[in-house]
N, C-alpha and C positions, 0 to 999 in steps of 0.2 A: 312520553314523548311530547304531548301537547304542552306540558309546562316547560320542557327544555326548548321547544320551538318558540314559545312565548318569550322566554329569556333571550333567545337569539334576536328577537325584534329590537331589544335594547342595544344589540351590537350593531344594528344597521348603520347608525351614523359614523361608525368607525371601521367600515368594511375594508377600506384601503389598507389600514394598518393590520387588520386581521389577515388579509390576503398576503401582505408582505411577510407577516409572522409565519403563516403556513408554508410559504416558499422556503423561508429560512429553516423551518423544522424539517422539511423534506431533505434539503441539502445537508443539514446536520446529521440526519438519520442515515444518509447515504454512506457515511464513513463506516458504519457497521457492516454494510454490504461489501466493502472493499476487502476487509481482512480475510474472510474465508477464501477468496480468490488468491490472495497472497499466499495462504497456506498451501493451496493446490499447486501454485507455481514453485513454491519452495520444495515441495516433495517431488513433483514430476520433472522439474527443470534444474533447479539449483543443486539439489541433493543427488538426483538420479543422473543428470548429465553434467554436473560440475560446471554450470554456466554462470560465470562471475558477472557478465553484463546484466543478466536478469536480476542477480542479487543487488547490484548497484541501483538499478531502476526501482526495485522493490523498496529499498531503504529511502531513496529520495521521495518516492511516492507516498510512503507512510508519513514522512515529515510534512509534506505539502497537504495531504488529506487532513491531518489532524490540526494543522494551522487553520485551514479553511473551516474545519468543524468548530473550532473555538470561536471564530468570527461569527459564523451563522448561529451558534448556540447563544452567544451574547444577545444578538438582535432578536432572535425568536423569544427569548426570555423577557427582554425589555418590552418588546412590542405587545406581547400577549398580556403581560402584567399591567401595562398602561391601559389597554382596552378593558381588562377585567376590573381594574380599580375605577375607571370611568363609569363602567356599567353599574357597578355596585353603588357608586356615588349617586348615579341617576335613580337607581331603585330606592335608595334611602330617601332621596329628595321627594320622589313620588309618594313614598309611604308617609313621610312627615306631612306633605301637602294634603294627602288624603285624610290624615288625622285632623288637620285644621278644618276640613270641610264636613267632617262627620258631625251629626247632631249631639247635643249634650246627653241624650238618652243612651248613646253608645258608651260614653264614659261612665255613666251610672252603673252599667252592667259589667264593665271590665276594669280590673285593677291597673294602676299605673305601671307596676312592675311587669305585668303581662304585655302591655304595649311596648315597654322598653325592650322586652325580649324579642319582639318582632324585628326591631331595628338592629339589635346587636346579635343575638344568637342565630336567628333564622337567616338574616342577610349574610352572616359569616359563613354558614354552610353553603349558601348559594354561591358565595364568592369562591369557596374552595372547589365546588363543582364546575364553576365557569372558567376559572383560571388554571389552577394546577391540573385538574383532570382533563381539561381541554388540551393542554400540552401533552399529557399522557396519551390521549386518544389519537392525536395527529402523529406524534412521534412514534409510538409503538405500532400504530396502524401502518405507518410508512415502512417501518422495519419488517412488519409481518408481510405486507404485500410485496415489498422488494425481495425478501428472502424467498417467498413462494415463486416469484418470477425466475430468480436465479436457479432455484431447484429444478424448475422445468427446463431451463437451458441445459443443466447438467444431466438430468435423467428424468424423462417425463413419466416413466412407469413407476419409479419410486415416489415421485411427486403425487401421483394419483392415490397411492397407498396412504400417503400422509393426509390427504384430504378427507379420508374416511373418519378421522377423529374430530373434524370441525363440527358436525351436527351434534355429537355427544357433548362437546364443550359448550356449544350454544345452549343446549337444553339444560345443562347443569347451571349455567349462569341465569337462565330464565327462572328456574325453580328457586334457586337461592335468592334471586333478586326480589321476588315477591315477599319472602320472609324478612329480608333485610329492610325493605321499605316499611313493612308493618312495625318492626322493632325500632326503626329510625323515627317513626312518628311518635312512638312512646317516649323516646329520648328527648325530642323537642318539646313535648308536653311537660316532662319533668323539669327540663331546663327553664321553661317559662314559669313554672310554679316556684322554682328556687329563686329566680330573679324577682318575682313578685313578692315572695315572702321576705327576702332581704330588704327590698325597698320599703316595705311596710314596717318592718321591725326597726330599721335604722331611722326612718322618719319619725317614729314614735319612741325614740330612745329615752326621752324625758319621762314618759309614762312608764316604760320598762323599769327604769331605775327608781322611780318613785314608789313602785309596788314591789321592788326587789325581785323582779322576774327574769334576771339575767340567765340563771341556770335553766329555768323553764323554756325560755326562748332558744337557748343554745340546744337543748335537747330536741325541741321541735324542729329546728333547722337540721340537726344531725339526722333525724328521721327522714326528712325530705331528701337530704343528700344521699342517704342509704337507698331510697327508692330510685333515685337517679342512677346510683351505682349498679343496682340490680338490672335496670333497663339497659344500661350501657353494656354490662357483661353479657346479657342475652344477645345483643347485637354482635358483640365480639365473638361469642361462641358460633353464631351462624356464619359470620364473616370468615372465621378461622377454618371452618369446614370446607369453604369454597376452594381455597388454594390447594389443599391436599387432594381434593377430588380431581381437580384439573391436572395436578402433577401426576396422579396415578394413571389417568387417561393418556397423558403425554408419555409417561414411562412405557406404557404398553405399546404405544405407537413407535417409540424409539427402539424398543426391543425388536419389533417386527422389521423396522428399517435396518437395524444392524445385521439381522439374520439374512434378509434378502440382499442387502448391499454387499455383505461379506461373500455371499454365494456368487454374486456377479463378478467380484474381483477375482475369486478363485477360478471362475469359468473364463476369465480374461475378457469379459465384455466391457468393463470400465477399469480405469487405473486406480491405484490406491489413493493418489492425490485427489481424484474426483470424488471418491467415497468420503474422504475426510472433509473435503469442502462441503459436500452435500450434507453430512451430519452436522457440520458447524452451522450451515444455514438452517437446518432443522431445529437446532438448539436456539438459534437466533429467532426462529419463529415461535418456539415454545415460551421463551422468556416474555415477549410482548403479550402473549395470551395471559400469562400469570399476572403481569402488571395491569393489563386491561381489566382483568377480573377484580383486582383491588380497586382500580379506578371506578369500576361499575358500582362497587359498594359505596364509595363516597358520593358518586353521582346520585344514587338512590336516596341517600340522606339529604343531599342538596335539593332534590326534587320535593322532598317532604317540606323543607324550609320554603321552597318556592311556592308550594301549594298553600302554605299558611299565609305567605306574603300576598299572593294573588287573591286569596280569600278576603283579605282586608281591602285590597285595591278594587275589588269587584262589589263591595258593599254598596247598597243603595243609599244615596244621600237624601234622606227623607225630608229634611228641612233644607230646601234649595230654592234658588230663584226660578220663578216661572219663566217660560220663553218670552212672554210679553211684559215682564216686570219693569216698573218705572223707577228710575233713579231720581230721587228728590233732592234738590240742593238745600232747601230749608223748609221748615214747617212752623206753623203758628203755635202748635202744642195742644190742639183739641184732641182728646182721646176718649173713645167710647167702646164699651163691650156690650154686645147684644146676645143674650141667651147663650152664653158660653158654657160648654161642658168639656171636660177633659179627663182622660185616664192615662196614667203613665205606661200602662201595658194594654194591648188590645183586648186581652181577656181578664184584665185586672179591674179592681173597683174604681168607681169614679172619684177623682180627687176634687173636681168641681162639677156642680150641677146647676145649669140654668142661671148663670151669674150675669148680671147686667149692672153697668155703672157708667157714669160719664164725667168728664172733667173739661172745664173750659180753660183756655190758655191762661197761664199764670196762677191757677188755683192749686191749693194744697189738698190732696185727697189722702185720707188715712184709712188703713185696713187694720182692724184689731180683732182679737178673738183668741180662743184657747190654742195651745200648741197642737200642731197637726190639723188645724182647721182648713188650711188651704191658702193662707195669706201669701206665702212666698211663691206658691204656684201661680197665682195671679201675676205677680211681679215677673216671673219667668216667661209668661206668655206674651207680654208686651213687646220685648225685643226679639221674639221668635226663637228663644232657646228651645222651645217646644212649639208645635203647632196645635191649635185647638182641635178637639175631636168633633165638636159641633158648634154652631154659632160663628161669630166673627169679632175681631178686635180691629178698630179703625183709628187712624190718625188723620186729622183734617178731612174726615169723610172717606178716606181711601182704606180699604182692607189692607192690613200690614202684609198679607201674602201677595198683594199686587205691587209691592215695593221691592226693590233689590235689597238684599240683606245688608250689604255694605252701607247703603245710604240710610236705611232704617236705623241701624245701630249707631251711625254717625250722629244722629239727632238725639241719642239717649245716653245719659250718664248714670252709672250705677255705683253706689257706695254700699258694699255688703257688710253683714255683721262680722264675718270672718275675713279680714283683709288679707289679700294675697299680694305680697311684694316679691320682686325678683332680687337675686343675690348680686346686685350691682350697686351703683352709688345712689344716694338720695336723689341727685339731679336726674339720673336716667330713669328712675322710677316715676318721678313726676312728669318727665318729658314723655312718658308712655302715653299720656293723655293726648298729646299732639306732637308728633315727631319732628315737625319743623319749628317748634317753639324756640325762641332765643333764651339765653340765660336770664335776661331781665324779666321776660314773661314768666319764666319758671319761678323766679324769686317773688314776683308780684302775686302769683297764685299761692305760694307758700305763706306769704304775709296774710292774705285773705283767709287762709285755712288755719290761722293761728299756729303755724308750724315754723316760721322763720327763726324765732328766738331759740328754740331747742335745737334746730339744725345748726345754727352758728356755734352752739356749745359742743358739737360733736368734734372729734379730733381733726378731721379734714373738712369740716363744714359740709357743703353740698356735695363734695367729692368723696365723702365717707362711704366705704363699702359696708352694707348693713347685714351681710350674711344671708344664708338660705332662709327664704320666707320672711326676712326682716326680723329674725328672732333676737337680734341684739337691741331692738327698740322695745319700749313698753307698748301695751295695747293702745293707749291713747295716742302715742306718737305715730304708730303705724296707721291709725285711723285718720289722723290729720294729714299724713302724706297721701292717703287715698282720696281725701277730700280735695287736696291741692291738685291731684291728678285729674279729678272730675272737673274742677274749676277751669283748669287749663284747656280741657276739651270744649268747654262752653256749650253744653248741650241745651236744647230747648225743653227736653223732657228729662226729669230726674227721678231715679228710683233709689230710695233709702230703705234697705232691708235690715231693720232692727240695728241700725248703725251705732247705737250707743248702749245696747242692752248688756254688753259684756264689760262695760267700763265702770270704774269706781265713781263715786259722786263728784269728786273734784275734776277728774278727767272728763266726765260727762258734761259738766258745765262748759269746759273749754271747747270740747268737740261740738256741743250743741250750738254754741255761739257761731262756730264756723259753718255749721249746717244751715243755720238761719240766714247767714249771709249768702250761702250757696243757693238757697231756694228763691231768693228775690228775683222776680220776673220770669220764673220758670214754672212749668206745670210739674208739680212734684207729687210723687206717690210715696207715702211713708208707711212702711210696715212697722207697727209699733208694738212693743211689749210694755214699755212704761207709758202709761196714758198721759203723764204730765207733759210729754213732748208733743202732743197733738191736740191740746185743748183749743188752739186757735185755728184748726183745720177748717176749710170751707165745707167739707163733707166728710163724715166718718162712716165707713161701712163696717158693720159687724159680721164677721164670717164664722160660721159654725158648721162642721161636718160638710164642708164644700159648698155651702149655700150662704147667700147674704140674707141674714134674718132681720137686720135693722139697718137703717141709715138716717143720718141727720147731723145737725151740729151737736157739740158737746152738751149744751143745755137741753136741746130737744131730746136727746137720747136719755139723759138723766131723768127727764120728766116722764118718759115712757116706762121707766122702772123695769126694764127687761134685762137681757144678758149684759149689755154695756154697763148698766147701773150695778149689776152684780160684780163685774170686773173692777169697776171703780171703787166700790166699797171694800173689796178685798185688798186693794192697794192703799186706800186712804181710810183707815179706821177713824171714826169720830172721836175726838178728844173730849168734846162735851156735846150737848144737844144742839148747839147752834154753830159750832165752828168745825171746819175741816182744815187740815194743814195744806 
């Protein structure tokens, strides 16, 4: 109930519509209560007394009642669907907004397909529980209560006999509900895994085809689908047992009613019409119970989805603004790290240990070292993609945790090794750097990034759609668009995370020229794999096993003959005793 009540909080802005819908449901349900009384009058008056006036009134009444029922049915369906869709839209918006506020560490631990499953599969079952099943609850509940009232009007003794079945039905629903909820949770997990697997396989389709693994991936998907089928059928078996159980209890009650009711007609205490009307109301009461039990099954599954959704919405935002965080309009670009340590998991190994460095405004600072040494981790800590475990990182003397995240990241531009572009036009991908940029500013940024010429050769120029992740472009072209995007943002601090390491020699020269132009006047941090790109850096920090083991200029580090010199000689083998390329 706590999850259902929490869902109803999303309904609060639409209470007027919900109230109107419930009124319409009650009036629409009232038509079902009219027909048994019609049957009573047909038997006791029209057939027994040959009363034509009553027959005429009955016929007119039926037409009027069902005309009104159609009117109220339309509005109850429209209004509750409107509210349901609005609520689900609000939940999806809240869920997506929450994803935007969660730290990068959350996305490190969860697959994209799993997150998509929350927004699609889980919200879908919540929608079903909230819309369709809410209609069932109110409509069938109204018929149940109305039928019970009419039964008491007709014969209170038989009505009390009927009520003995209610506790049995309620206990059956409770027992089966627990099992249905557990199996429903398994179904949602399997659906999440299927969505995750499909997203992963389809996004890596080039790799699948390159290794000829189409059959292998199909079989893997079939296996996951079979597990989902097994979980679904377990839920179906439990759900299918509920209706026959309730039907048997209802049949036993109906048998008792027929015997006692028949005896009362024989004894002359009630009329035959009254008994037939009473039994019709009893059937009217049984059918809602059966439908409510089915609705209960769907509501239980919906609550599993709600539990998963609320589990995300309740997650702690570990990287968030402090209450007294300051929004900075601009910075000069002085960056320093003091005794920084960091671990990706609380109980995991340290990725960085006692790291310190400093950069003056406009300087170029390079980080080099073996793969996995911790270079990219340093780059991720500056814009607070993660928070340091110990120590501090400061910009212009202020701890980055004392700045608002929005203003901090507004001062930082990032060009990663693996460029991520959106499946929109070239223009919109560059404009992502500054959403209010004009077309002229976008073109100027593209020229500075050495991208304008190849963009103009595309079929629609700047309006060319580049496909998912920009895969219709070469690596060098994607990287130059990323540089144009960073240029348009005009950040004071720049982070280049191995921005040219995946490019061929010719593309690297073009991209490096754009990067050199981008770094002018900015404090730049360069994560370098190719040492040739950082010979002119003001300071080079050599990182190994999460620690800074050396630092200095290129010439100073070569003179130390340490790890940097080893890396240098690995990349630049001597062609003779006096020359290096």
